[in-house]
MARKOL-905341 format. One record per residue: residue in one letter; x, y, z negated of N, C-alpha, C, O in turn. Coordinates in pm, whole numbers, padded with zeros to 5 digits, always signed. Last residue first. Layout:
AXYZXYZXYZXYZ
...
//
This chain:
H+05115+01652-01751+05241+01614-01858+05366+01550-01793+05462+01519-01863
E+05026+01691-01477+05058+01829-01549+05180+01780-01696+05282+01838-01732
V+04990+01429-01439+05084+01499-01333+05122+01629-01430+05239+01660-01452
Q+04776+01353-01579+04917+01305-01614+05009+01340-01538+05120+01289-01555
R+04586+01535-01478+04609+01557-01629+04761+01483-01624+04859+01549-01660
L+04520+01441-01241+04607+01555-01286+04644+01592-01378+04731+01678-01387
D+04449+01164-01294+04540+01179-01256+04604+01340-01246+04726+01357-01243
S+04184+01261-01429+04288+01205-01520+04415+01188-01452+04512+01192-01528
I+04046+01383-01193+04116+01459-01337+04207+01395-01423+04295+01455-01484
R+04054+01144-01056+04096+01247-00995+04152+01345-01128+04269+01372-01153
K+03867+00972-01202+04007+00958-01211+04100+01069-01144+04217+01079-01181
L+03653+01154-01192+03717+01137-01323+03844+01064-01311+03931+01083-01396
L+03580+01112-00917+03611+01249-00972+03683+01218-01093+03796+01267-01094
H+03531+00837-00920+03618+00904-00825+03687+00995-00883+03808+00992-00907
E+03298+00833-01070+03405+00775-01112+03549+00783-01028+03657+00740-01071
L+03135+00985-00877+03176+00997-01053+03287+00934-01082+03380+01002-01124
E+03107+00821-00685+03139+00963-00686+03224+01030-00800+03327+01096-00809
A+02949+00551-00789+03107+00569-00747+03161+00742-00721+03278+00763-00752
H+02730+00708-00891+02848+00644-00983+02972+00632-00939+03076+00669-00994
K+02653+00769-00645+02632+00869-00759+02768+00826-00814+02878+00878-00796
E+02605+00499-00505+02683+00625-00454+02728+00716-00556+02848+00743-00555
L+02398+00390-00693+02557+00331-00687+02659+00454-00634+02758+00496-00693
K+02215+00583-00626+02254+00559-00756+02407+00498-00780+02498+00537-00853
E+02158+00507-00353+02194+00642-00372+02253+00654-00551+02333+00742-00582
Q+02109+00195-00383+02231+00265-00314+02280+00380-00347+02400+00397-00370
V+01856+00251-00519+01942+00167-00569+02079+00230-00534+02150+00294-00611
K+01714+00373-00326+01725+00450-00449+01817+00384-00532+01866+00452-00623
E+01662+00195-00126+01752+00289-00091+01781+00386-00240+01874+00466-00243
E+01525-00037-00232+01685-00023-00200+01770+00089-00190+01888+00102-00222
I+01314+00120-00269+01393+00067-00421+01522+00055-00335+01618+00127-00359
F+01218+00145-00020+01265+00257-00127+01337+00209-00230+01430+00276-00275
N+01192-00088+00088+01308-00009+00161+01330+00099+00044+01443+00137+00015
V+00986-00207-00117+01132-00244-00110+01190-00155-00050+01274-00106-00126
V+00794+00000+00084+00789-00024-00086+00967-00043-00136+01047+00043-00172
D+00773-00089+00303+00796+00038+00290+00879+00038+00158+00997+00068+00138
I+00679-00387+00250+00830-00356+00316+00848-00223+00311+00969-00204+00316
Q+00416-00329+00158+00548-00372+00085+00684-00361+00135+00783-00330+00068
L+00264-00298+00390+00343-00154+00300+00460-00211+00188+00561-00153+00148
K+00218-00382+00663+00262-00444+00553+00363-00344+00463+00485-00323+00466
V-00085-00371+00823+00058-00345+00786+00072-00410+00665-00006-00468+00590
K-00420-00382+00908-00303-00489+00959-00134-00431+00950-00061-00441+01048
D-00567-00252+00740-00504-00174+00838-00392-00244+00911-00295-00189+00963
L-00685-00433+00586-00789-00336+00669-00679-00297+00770-00707-00312+00889
K-00445-00572+00492-00592-00648+00518-00676-00592+00644-00718-00648+00745
N-00313-00373+00382-00274-00433+00440-00371-00519+00529-00352-00518+00651
I-00493-00242+00167-00477-00148+00312-00407-00251+00386-00439-00229+00503
N-00527-00452-00050-00647-00441+00085-00615-00350+00203-00673-00357+00311
S-00252-00460-00109-00338-00570-00040-00461-00546+00026-00498-00600+00131
I-00223-00219-00223-00123-00252-00101-00182-00358-00027-00175-00362+00096
G-00378-00148-00442-00402-00114-00284-00336-00127-00194-00356-00071-00086
G-00282+00016-00782-00322-00101-00673-00375-00064-00537-00416+00051-00520
P-00045+00147-00951-00162+00136-00849-00137+00022-00778-00040-00040-00734
N+00030+00150-01265+00018+00004-01175-00049+00060-01083-00167+00034-01111
L+00117+00411-01384+00176+00292-01408+00126+00181-01328+00213+00094-01326
V-00027+00649-01202+00135+00637-01210+00183+00513-01279+00299+00485-01246
N-00264+00777-01085-00243+00659-01142-00083+00647-01106-00036+00636-00993
V-00468+01051-01091-00351+01029-01058-00277+00899-01150-00240+00917-01266
E-00803+01138-01019-00693+01122-01131-00586+01046-01039-00615+00991-00933
L-00972+01308-00814-01030+01238-00936-00889+01228-01065-00882+01293-01169
I-00907+01571-00599-00855+01441-00710-00915+01425-00828-00915+01502-00925
K-01112+01626-00326-01109+01647-00440-01039+01535-00517-01085+01420-00513
D-01229+01625-00070-01072+01685-00062-01055+01684-00236-00966+01761-00273
G-01385+01302-00106-01389+01445-00022-01216+01483-00037-01117+01411-00023
I-01227+01222-00405-01365+01219-00343-01357+01337-00245-01328+01450-00283
M-00920+01011-00480-01022+01109-00412-01169+01084-00376-01223+00981-00334
D-00688+00916-00659-00789+00830-00648-00901+01000-00588-00941+01081-00672
V-00358+00777-00612-00444+00906-00600-00585+00891-00557-00612+00860-00442
G-00090+00635-00722-00200+00617-00648-00318+00701-00661-00383+00666-00759
V+00282+00613-00673+00132+00652-00723+00024+00627-00645+00029+00603-00524
F+00599+00608-00655+00460+00527-00630+00353+00536-00698+00333+00457-00790
D+00726+00815-00794+00733+00798-00670+00671+00683-00583+00692+00669-00462
L+00781+01022-01002+00640+00970-00980+00653+00893-00829+00569+00930-00747
G+00967+01233-01057+01015+01101-01083+00891+00987-01042+00918+00867-01054
D+00904+01466-01029+00854+01425-01152+00921+01284-01157+00926+01226-01265
A+00913+01529-00774+01025+01577-00843+00980+01540-01024+01034+01595-01120
A+00722+01367-00674+00863+01328-00642+00958+01407-00719+01073+01367-00735
L+00492+01529-00734+00497+01384-00761+00663+01346-00791+00713+01309-00898
R+00578+01758-00612+00577+01779-00742+00551+01656-00796+00582+01648-00915
P+00574+01681-00340+00702+01744-00386+00674+01773-00525+00772+01829-00573
G+00237+01613-00311+00363+01535-00296+00474+01542-00363+00504+01451-00440
I+00081+01827-00311+00093+01738-00452+00256+01667-00424+00356+01672-00496
K+00049+01897-00056+00073+02001-00171+00081+01928-00288+00090+02002-00385
R+00010+01664+00093+00106+01703+00100+00162+01822+00018+00281+01851+00014
C-00280+01584-00009-00150+01501-00031-00020+01558-00015+00070+01521-00091
V-00386+01784+00116-00386+01789-00047-00274+01706-00107-00201+01730-00203
K-00346+01734+00350-00307+01835+00327-00316+01838+00193-00234+01914+00143
L-00509+01493+00388-00376+01501+00420-00279+01588+00357-00168+01554+00318
Q-00769+01618+00375-00698+01534+00254-00565+01523+00243-00500+01535+00139
S-00775+01752+00578-00783+01845+00476-00741+01734+00362-00682+01773+00261
E-00759+01551+00772-00668+01656+00778-00667+01713+00660-00554+01735+00617
T-00909+01231+00640-00890+01372+00727-00758+01451+00691-00675+01422+00605
M-00795+00903+00682-00768+01029+00592-00830+01127+00680-00808+01112+00800
T-01016+00641+00709-00903+00735+00780-00916+00847+00741-01023+00908+00752
Y-01043+00325+00603-01075+00450+00596-00928+00528+00700-00816+00494+00737
K-01226+00017+00505-01120+00069+00640-01160+00238+00643-01272+00280+00675
H-01284-00090+00219-01304-00066+00342-01219+00031+00431-01148+00119+00383
A-01360-00303-00070-01253-00225+00000-01283-00194+00129-01324-00298+00182
T-01583-00256-00338-01552-00342-00222-01481-00207-00134-01510-00088-00125
G-01601-00327-00704-01611-00225-00567-01542-00351-00455-01488-00460-00468
G-01594-00490-00954-01702-00536-00824-01697-00430-00728-01795-00429-00653
V-01404-00381-01126-01558-00380-01157-01661-00406-01045-01776-00362-01038
Q-01178-00327-00986-01175-00436-01082-01318-00470-01151-01337-00571-01219
I-01178-00162-00800-01215-00308-00734-01234-00402-00864-01285-00513-00863
N-01406+00102-00856-01313+00010-00865-01304-00131-00859-01390-00210-00899
A-01669+00257-00836-01574+00200-00722-01463+00120-00734-01418+00066-00633
R-01876+00332-01055-01793+00294-01046-01734+00256-00930-01790+00146-00924
I-02148+00349-01045-02113+00494-00950-01974+00456-00950-01908+00517-00865
D-02430+00119-00945-02302+00095-01044-02248+00256-00943-02281+00282-00828
G-02610-00024-00787-02636-00002-00919-02548+00047-01033-02562+00035-01155
E-02367-00219-00615-02503-00210-00618-02550-00135-00790-02523-00194-00895
P-02059-00150-00639-02154-00207-00624-02300-00150-00674-02326-00060-00753
P-01883+00120-00451-01952+00080-00571-02042-00053-00574-02116-00051-00475
R-01598+00135-00223-01748+00149-00258-01826+00101-00377-01803-00020-00378
R-01312+00270-00159-01370+00185-00235-01524+00227-00248-01560+00341-00280
N-01108+00305+00143-01213+00360+00059-01286+00245-00029-01317+00138+00025
Y-00750+00377+00140-00878+00285+00190-01009+00321+00094-00995+00361-00022
A-00426+00466+00257-00548+00470+00216-00676+00375+00255-00698+00317+00361
G-00073+00511+00244-00181+00438+00318-00313+00474+00217-00290+00509+00101
L+00156+00710+00205+00167+00560+00253+00060+00496+00278+00083+00399+00350
F+00245+01038+00151+00115+00955+00188+00159+00821+00262+00196+00830+00379
K+00517+01111-00032+00445+01089+00110+00351+01039+00116+00372+00934+00055
G+00676+01103-00267+00626+01238-00225+00514+01245-00132+00432+01336-00129
N+00737+00817-00260+00833+00915-00242+00781+01055-00228+00857+01130-00167
L+00435+00751-00167+00562+00685-00203+00679+00804-00189+00686+00870-00086
M+00085+00685-00251+00214+00782-00200+00335+00728-00258+00344+00673-00368
L-00221+00599-00149-00107+00551-00223+00033+00658-00146+00059+00688-00029
V-00551+00655-00244-00466+00679-00168-00326+00645-00225-00310+00660-00346
R-00917+00543-00252-00753+00496-00287-00645+00558-00233-00626+00497-00128
V-01154+00748-00247-01049+00710-00135-00960+00661-00256-00935+00737-00349
D-01506+00617-00372-01372+00687-00343-01268+00673-00254-01281+00581-00173
G-01869+00603-00316-01726+00544-00324-01626+00656-00338-01658+00773-00319
Q-02126+00729-00299-02030+00619-00152-01913+00567-00175-01849+00499-00094
E-02130+00848-00495-02224+00730-00503-02186+00670-00357-02227+00560-00321
A-02015+01084-00432-01960+00985-00513-02013+00869-00524-01942+00777-00564
G-02147+01297-00317-02108+01185-00214-02041+01084-00310-02007+00983-00249
E-02052+01569-00511-02131+01522-00422-02082+01403-00347-01965+01410-00310
I-01922+01513-00821-01880+01547-00695-01953+01467-00611-01947+01344-00609
Y-01931+01656-01134-01997+01541-01039-01991+01626-00905-02027+01741-00879
E-01690+01761-01349-01758+01806-01231-01805+01646-01159-01731+01550-01139
Q-01629+01569-01660-01618+01623-01517-01686+01646-01426-01763+01555-01396
I-01477+01536-01929-01586+01589-01899-01593+01662-01731-01567+01778-01700
I-01313+01326-02145-01323+01401-02027-01436+01430-01954-01499+01332-01914
V-01245+01300-02507-01343+01259-02362-01298+01356-02255-01248+01463-02287
Y-01028+01146-02732-01083+01253-02656-01180+01194-02533-01184+01081-02483
N-01125+01005-03051-01053+00970-02897-01122+01142-02850-01207+01217-02898
S-01056+00928-03382-01142+00996-03285-01067+01012-03162-00946+01032-03169
G-00925+00678-03548-00982+00801-03522-01033+00846-03415-01056+00753-03337
G-00873+00432-03553-00773+00501-03620-00805+00632-03597-00717+00714-03624
K-01045+00339-03272-00942+00267-03351-00848+00412-03447-00762+00478-03387
G-01314+00582-03255-01202+00528-03192-01137+00426-03271-01197+00424-03379
T-01562+00775-03137-01526+00681-03240-01424+00565-03180-01446+00485-03089
L-01658+00867-02914-01547+00951-02971-01489+00862-03071-01368+00870-03092
Y-01791+00713-02740-01672+00749-02682-01550+00825-02791-01429+00839-02777
Y-02006+00681-02919-01939+00546-02863-01774+00624-02805-01664+00579-02836
D-02092+00940-02932-02022+00829-03105-01940+00720-03027-01830+00678-03063
L-02182+00990-02709-02068+01073-02763-02046+00959-02850-01959+00881-02813
I-02410+00829-02754-02317+00790-02635-02202+00894-02644-02113+00867-02564
S-02583+00909-02935-02499+00791-02941-02396+00763-02849-02306+00682-02869
N-02640+01163-02858-02544+01157-02929-02455+01022-02975-02341+01009-03020
I-02750+01106-02595-02640+01203-02572-02531+01160-02713-02411+01134-02708
N-03030+01041-02547-02919+00961-02620-02797+01007-02622-02717+00921-02662
S-03141+01263-02416-03223+01213-02528-03113+01130-02628-03107+01143-02750
Q-03099+01367-02169-02986+01369-02277-03031+01321-02416-02963+01341-02517
A-03151+01450-01907-03200+01307-01971-03102+01306-02063-03005+01234-02035
N-03062+01640-01734-03208+01695-01808-03233+01541-01886-03349+01522-01923
K-02802+01587-01666-02794+01667-01766-02981+01672-01818-03012+01707-01932
E-02732+01261-01631-02801+01332-01603-02854+01432-01692-02933+01401-01781
L-02419+01140-01651-02479+01152-01747-02600+01227-01680-02532+01324-01647
V-02237+00815-01557-02265+00957-01478-02374+00975-01573-02440+00875-01601
I-01891+00683-01651-02057+00721-01674-02098+00820-01640-02039+00925-01667
V-01628+00494-01756-01705+00577-01666-01815+00578-01650-01867+00468-01628
G-01545+00257-01880-01595+00361-01982-01638+00532-01911-01666+00637-01969
H-01302+00173-01662-01384+00153-01790-01426+00281-01848-01360+00384-01860
G-01165+00197-01429-01305+00214-01453-01372+00234-01570-01477+00297-01584
G-00899+00094-01462-00985+00010-01382-01147+00055-01389-01239-00023-01364
S-00809+00240-01738-00779+00240-01647-00905+00146-01549-01016+00148-01602
G-00705+00513-02008-00799+00386-01960-00761+00363-01832-00683+00445-01784
V-00786+00827-02194-00704+00693-02182-00776+00550-02116-00874+00493-02163
L-01014+00935-02210-00901+01040-02145-00825+00912-02102-00803+00892-01983
P-01314+00830-02108-01214+00828-02187-01111+00895-02133-01110+00916-02012
K-01559+01025-01910-01496+00900-01927-01400+00950-02040-01392+01069-02071
L-01849+01150-01754-01790+01138-01892-01707+01006-01885-01760+00897-01862
I-01975+01399-01509-01898+01262-01529-01845+01285-01655-01800+01395-01688
V-02319+01494-01459-02215+01523-01515-02134+01353-01529-02186+01243-01548
K-02578+01662-01289-02539+01534-01290-02371+01589-01369-02317+01696-01341
D-02666+01903-01138-02731+01819-01242-02687+01706-01332-02748+01667-01431
G-02461+02179-01158-02515+02086-01093-02617+01997-01170-02646+02040-01282
P-02173+02292-01355-02271+02313-01259-02346+02197-01234-02300+02097-01289
M-02161+02269-01737-02129+02207-01598-02234+02266-01484-02353+02286-01509
E-02295+02372-01949-02271+02451-01867-02204+02422-01734-02187+02504-01644
N-02365+02088-02082-02493+02214-01987-02413+02315-01938-02480+02372-01851
I-02115+02025-02128-02177+01930-02029-02308+02046-01990-02334+02077-01874
L-02032+02231-02314-01981+02170-02183-02052+02117-02093-02053+02161-01978
Q-02216+02128-02573-02153+02272-02471-02137+02256-02329-02225+02269-02243
R-02094+01889-02599-02208+01915-02571-02290+02025-02462-02360+02025-02361
I-01830+01937-02672-01870+01845-02551-01988+01878-02483-02002+01894-02361
V-01858+02096-02899-01792+02124-02784-01859+02078-02669-01926+02143-02589
N-02002+01889-03056-02075+02021-03008-02020+02085-02944-02093+02170-02892
K-01783+01702-03093-01946+01658-03016-01991+01796-03011-02038+01803-02898
D-01483+01719-03005-01557+01802-03026-01724+01751-03011-01777+01772-02902
K-01249+01655-02820-01308+01537-02907-01419+01596-03022-01442+01527-03121
S-01215+01742-02482-01246+01743-02577-01281+01624-02661-01326+01518-02616
V-01143+01855-02146-01129+01740-02249-01146+01809-02359-01107+01925-02363
H-01317+01935-01805-01269+01965-01977-01241+01857-02031-01292+01753-01988
T-01293+02020-01476-01241+01893-01565-01215+01986-01723-01128+02070-01747
I-01388+02044-01162-01408+02132-01290-01404+02004-01397-01488+01914-01403
P-01144+01886-00924-01284+01933-00989-01270+01979-01135-01173+01960-01209
L-00902+02026-00709-00913+01965-00877-01089+02001-00889-01144+02110-00870
Y-00875+02172-00471-00875+02002-00493-00866+01947-00631-00826+01833-00657
N-01009+02414-00598-00950+02394-00420-00971+02231-00405-01061+02176-00342
N-01003+02556-00793-01098+02411-00759-01089+02395-00602-01173+02366-00518
K-00885+02768-00819-01024+02810-00775-01045+02692-00779-01166+02690-00761
P-00649+02713-00977-00714+02787-01065-00870+02797-00967-00970+02831-01031
D-00430+02494-00962-00581+02504-00880-00694+02564-00926-00807+02514-00928
S-00160+02357-01038-00238+02491-01064-00326+02497-00956-00274+02507-00845
F-00118+02068-01235-00143+02107-01117-00194+02249-01128-00270+02272-01223
T-00151+01949-01531-00025+02043-01508-00024+02075-01350+00088+02116-01318
T-00373+01818-01512-00391+01972-01590-00250+02028-01556-00234+02151-01553
T-00345+01589-01462-00349+01674-01356-00390+01815-01391-00431+01902-01315
F-00262+01436-01703-00132+01476-01597-00211+01606-01479-00145+01695-01425
L-00467+01355-01845-00437+01475-01859-00326+01523-01766-00303+01644-01754
K-00499+01080-01815-00548+01189-01738-00525+01324-01749-00564+01404-01663
N-00167+00965-01915-00291+00973-01925-00337+01034-01827-00259+01061-01736
N+00099+00959-01852+00035+00832-01893-00071+00842-01925-00118+00739-01974
A+00289+01144-01771+00153+01136-01669+00115+01016-01737+00088+00936-01647
K+00521+01163-01917+00449+01303-01895+00268+01262-01870+00166+01313-01918
R+00596+00900-01851+00556+00971-02044+00458+01098-02023+00356+01127-02086
V+00680+00900-01600+00546+00824-01699+00498+00868-01831+00390+00867-01890
G+00879+01089-01602+00752+01071-01529+00648+01005-01581+00538+01054-01603
D+01080+00973-01783+00989+01069-01789+00878+01107-01735+00785+01155-01799
V+01082+00693-01660+01076+00721-01811+00986+00842-01825+00868+00842-01861
S+01004+00675-01296+01076+00712-01402+01017+00766-01525+00931+00854-01525
N+00815+00412-01209+00837+00541-01173+00937+00544-01312+00948+00459-01401
I+01117+00251-01181+01012+00312-01084+00882+00303-01178+00846+00193-01219
I+01476+00320-01217+01318+00318-01291+01178+00376-01219+01141+00493-01204
V+01749+00190-01205+01651+00260-01122+01533+00226-01212+01509+00118-01266
C+02009+00214-01446+01897+00123-01402+01776+00206-01319+01713+00289-01385
E+02143+00387-01596+02213+00287-01537+02155+00213-01444+02222+00150-01362
N+01967+00556-01706+02131+00615-01652+02171+00535-01595+02254+00573-01512
K+01775+00413-01858+01736+00491-01753+01843+00587-01654+01813+00662-01562
I+01839+00283-02087+01885+00253-01948+01877+00360-01844+01964+00384-01760
S+01726+00404-02282+01857+00363-02294+01908+00313-02191+02029+00292-02193
D+01453+00462-02233+01544+00548-02227+01638+00543-02241+01699+00649-02227
L+01342+00205-02284+01372+00228-02110+01478+00312-02143+01591+00279-02108
F+01294+00221-02555+01350+00114-02535+01413+00129-02360+01515+00069-02323
N+01103+00433-02516+01222+00477-02577+01317+00343-02557+01435+00374-02539
F+00874+00316-02380+00971+00395-02293+01091+00443-02386+01184+00495-02325
I+00788+00172-02592+00799+00090-02500+00931+00182-02404+01041+00139-02370
I+00659+00338-02780+00812+00258-02814+00861+00220-02723+00984+00215-02726
P+00417+00413-02638+00535+00512-02614+00653+00384-02679+00735+00346-02595
D+00235+00105-02496+00302+00204-02634+00413+00279-02595+00501+00228-02525
I+00060+00212-02255+00145+00146-02277+00203+00209-02420+00212+00329-02447
P-00320+00131-02140-00198+00235-02206-00076+00162-02247-00095+00045-02279
P-00253+00092-01807-00223+00185-01940-00318+00131-02029-00412+00075-01972
D-00080-00219-01657-00205-00100-01678-00161-00058-01815-00087-00110-01899
K+00244-00225-01503+00146-00268-01604+00066-00143-01660+00102-00030-01694
R+00493-00196-01385+00386-00211-01304+00262-00309-01439+00223-00425-01442
I+00789-00038-01344+00673-00073-01446+00557-00116-01381+00523-00032-01297
L+01042-00205-01193+00926-00149-01163+00840-00181-01306+00823-00289-01362
L+01401-00132-01211+01286-00184-01259+01136-00158-01255+01105-00067-01332
A+01731-00245-01080+01598-00143-01041+01507-00213-01143+01524-00333-01168
D+01958-00421-01135+01957-00252-01074+01858-00188-01079+01870-00065-01083
M+02011-00501-01478+01901-00509-01390+01940-00357-01298+01951-00242-01341
S+02122-00477-01693+02180-00604-01599+02080-00572-01482+02090-00647-01384
H+02008-00338-01895+02085-00259-01841+02147-00361-01687+02206-00308-01593
L+01917-00522-02076+01791-00472-01964+01878-00392-01861+01832-00376-01748
P+02083-00818-02127+02045-00651-02169+01989-00612-02046+02011-00660-01935
S+01898-01108-02183+01968-01034-02113+01946-00869-02155+01845-00812-02196
N+01780-01426-02211+01803-01315-02313+01951-01226-02226+02066-01268-02213
I+01603-01582-01968+01748-01563-02033+01734-01392-02079+01700-01289-02021
T+01426-01833-01858+01416-01745-01934+01560-01721-01964+01636-01815-01983
K+01301-01884-01499+01423-01944-01596+01460-01820-01673+01508-01720-01618
F+01007-02001-01308+01108-01911-01398+01202-01993-01483+01197-02109-01523
E+00857-02064-01005+00884-02117-01156+00994-02026-01187+01067-01980-01099
V+00541-02013-00779+00688-01964-00870+00746-02005-01020+00689-01982-01126
K+00338-02143-00709+00451-02213-00675+00593-02158-00745+00701-02214-00763
K+00148-01948-00714+00127-02094-00794+00243-02165-00799+00258-02249-00888
H+00220-01741-00555+00173-01719-00698+00192-01859-00781+00244-01869-00892
F+00195-01908-00300+00358-01816-00361+00328-01806-00494+00408-01864-00568
Q-00042-01949-00320+00057-02060-00302+00187-01981-00363+00256-02009-00462
T-00143-01666-00265-00203-01795-00388-00118-01843-00392-00055-01800-00489
I-00014-01587-00020+00018-01526-00118-00049-01639-00222+00042-01714-00260
N+00137-01799+00236+00023-01770+00143+00043-01689+00036+00143-01726-00025
E+00360-01848+00278+00330-01729+00383+00189-01687+00278+00150-01573+00253
P+00640-01923+00031+00508-01944+00125+00444-01820+00154+00455-01715+00092
I+00940-01998+00097+00884-01867+00039+00748-01893+00103+00741-01887+00226
K+01158-02261+00024+01106-02172+00149+00962-02106+00077+00888-02177+00008
E+01302-02282-00176+01353-02371-00057+01286-02300+00057+01341-02279+00165
M+01355-02026-00394+01301-02111-00355+01301-02158-00236+01299-02066-00155
P+01542-01970-00716+01518-01960-00597+01415-02076-00527+01393-02186-00578
L+01319-01843-00979+01433-01974-00928+01388-01950-00780+01279-01925-00730
I+01308-01567-01140+01262-01641-01040+01309-01730-01017+01424-01696-01046
R+01327-01524-01494+01424-01479-01351+01333-01595-01271+01294-01697-01328
H+01278-01316-01721+01217-01422-01630+01245-01457-01502+01180-01415-01406
L+01445-01180-01964+01413-01172-01870+01386-01307-01798+01463-01401-01813
N+01364-01070-02253+01366-01208-02222+01333-01178-02054+01218-01155-02016
G+01589-00772-02355+01497-00843-02318+01490-01018-02256+01591-01080-02221
Y+01821-00532-02518+01774-00641-02462+01619-00702-02430+01531-00658-02504
A+01969-00236-02571+01865-00272-02549+01867-00409-02476+01917-00404-02364
V+02232-00179-02790+02217-00243-02651+02074-00300-02660+02050-00393-02737
N+02282-00175-03105+02269-00051-03006+02243-00055-02865+02230+00053-02807
N+02315-00446-03174+02419-00365-03165+02395-00250-03058+02461-00232-02955
L+02017-00516-02969+02137-00576-03051+02273-00491-03054+02335-00468-02950
V+01691-00474-02951+01809-00389-02982+01931-00462-03060+01942-00466-03183
R+01431-00585-02783+01473-00596-02891+01616-00498-02859+01637-00456-02745
L+01109-00729-02650+01233-00601-02646+01284-00611-02753+01210-00646-02845
N+00880-00863-02569+01012-00946-02636+01144-00870-02603+01247-00914-02553
D+00673-00734-02520+00679-00813-02635+00776-00896-02673+00777-00977-02766
T+00664-00688-02226+00673-00584-02313+00659-00644-02487+00628-00557-02569
Y+00831-00868-02005+00709-00868-02067+00720-00743-02198+00829-00742-02254
L+00968-00919-01680+00996-00855-01828+00852-00806-01896+00777-00722-01845
I+01089-01104-01421+00956-01054-01496+01042-00983-01611+01164-00993-01623
S+01351-01076-01187+01304-01118-01299+01171-01039-01352+01155-00921-01324
V+01495-01157-00856+01402-01110-00943+01334-01175-01091+01282-01286-01105
K+01755-01096-00641+01717-01179-00761+01619-01115-00822+01647-00998-00851
H+01692-01085-00294+01730-01033-00402+01680-01121-00518+01588-01202-00506
G+01640-01213-00027+01726-01232-00106+01779-01142-00222+01900-01130-00241
R+01443-01095+00085+01535-01039+00121+01669-01068+00059+01772-01003+00070
R+01204-01269-00015+01252-01285+00088+01380-01202+00167+01414-01230+00282
L+01189-01105-00289+01262-01236-00277+01332-01284-00154+01448-01325-00147
C+01090-00867-00176+01221-00887-00255+01313-01010-00249+01432-01027-00224
E+00832-00984-00133+00929-00956-00033+01069-00909-00074+01160-00918+00009
R+00725-01094-00357+00755-01187-00257+00890-01118-00159+00997-01168-00125
I+00695-00823-00500+00788-00959-00596+00830-01041-00440+00948-01050-00407
V+00507-00722-00376+00677-00675-00359+00735-00776-00405+00833-00822-00346
L+00307-00903-00394+00328-00895-00263+00482-00808-00252+00558-00817-00155
I+00252-00865-00664+00307-00990-00604+00365-01002-00461+00445-01085-00420
T+00191-00621-00702+00304-00644-00753+00343-00776-00690+00462-00797-00664
S-00104-00605-00604+00019-00526-00500+00156-00554-00551+00249-00525-00475
N-00330-00886-00590-00243-00753-00691-00121-00723-00579-00067-00799-00498
K-00562-00977-00520-00568-00846-00496-00475-00781-00581-00493-00673-00637
S-00502-01242-00447-00517-01196-00355-00552-01051-00365-00572-00987-00262
P-00356-01299-00703-00275-01300-00613-00331-01211-00505-00261-01121-00458
T-00387-01187-01008-00485-01213-00945-00398-01205-00800-00366-01088-00775
L-00244-01266-01352-00234-01174-01208-00323-01232-01091-00320-01355-01091
E-00220-01400-01576-00313-01320-01540-00347-01236-01430-00442-01160-01415
S+00025-01549-01524-00053-01624-01512-00203-01571-01497-00293-01634-01441
W+00232-01342-01608+00245-01389-01432+00087-01469-01429+00024-01449-01325
E+00100-01082-01819+00133-01197-01796+00124-01244-01655+00033-01206-01581
A+00212-00750-01670+00114-00818-01763+00160-00990-01738+00241-01021-01651
I+00562-00635-01623+00399-00688-01583+00313-00752-01689+00362-00802-01789
M+00829-00506-01492+00728-00494-01620+00575-00560-01589+00492-00501-01521
F+01039-00645-01283+00901-00608-01287+00844-00606-01408+00800-00715-01444
G+01395-00588-01164+01270-00639-01266+01155-00595-01237+01151-00500-01159
I+01611-00702-00942+01519-00614-00943+01408-00688-01083+01363-00803-01091
H+01943-00680-00802+01881-00732-00923+01777-00640-00952+01804-00524-00984
M+02102-00773-00519+02009-00659-00596+01956-00745-00718+01934-00866-00715
//
């Protein structure tokens, strides 16, 4: 089986914290071919999408230490059609240029793409949670989105509580997330100017209800095929509201409550139906803050805290999806052959 990974530069990955490297190593352990695909070298030749696939060379012994593994990996670059891969995992932080999805559209019927192109296109920013129906805010916090400064100021004042969360619509890793005290808005104009003034025009801003207990961090939940896979608690560094590991948050063991698992069971079928097979859901209490569909992390932290190997479940799922696609293709070919044989008999 040939499994590809669309990632940032290999040298930029932090092996001790990176989930993708664990999945790649598990694929190699099972004897699969593994290639890295970067988004800056895609092309179309005679209506076929190509890319430079950086194939990981076979290793005589795969290191147990993940840092040593990352260091010892060697590549051979091959210009190859993208449909030569059996599966491709999109593991790159947002935002991704929408044109990339057009390249992937050409292979989505031949290659298993995780997460699906249509699903990622739909959930490429934080507006995705608006597609869930929760009119009473049982599991979604009150959330508004606008790029009109006057509207934003009004929404801030109307938000319940003394605090409100502001964050950019597009982004990851906790960048740009702040807590605004409603009774201390003397610098609100400069804050909104910072958020709204963007490259080539204005940006949308998320105004979100502040959930009590946020100062204690959040819970990163990993979902696979619409089902709960694992979770851990992310606590913010001193003096910061953001619990993201990228900005200094720390990882702690966590046991999901029954009400949190109920929320996961509620949204799971919807995620699976949209082809969002491997996602990260950020929660505080029973409320969903965000759904991360492009490059959710957490495997390495959950593995250490819970003494598990979640990458095994992920690779099992990839293999099952590829096998399922192969079987469907075989059934279709069999059906087409029968139709062809019947036509020959009629003539």
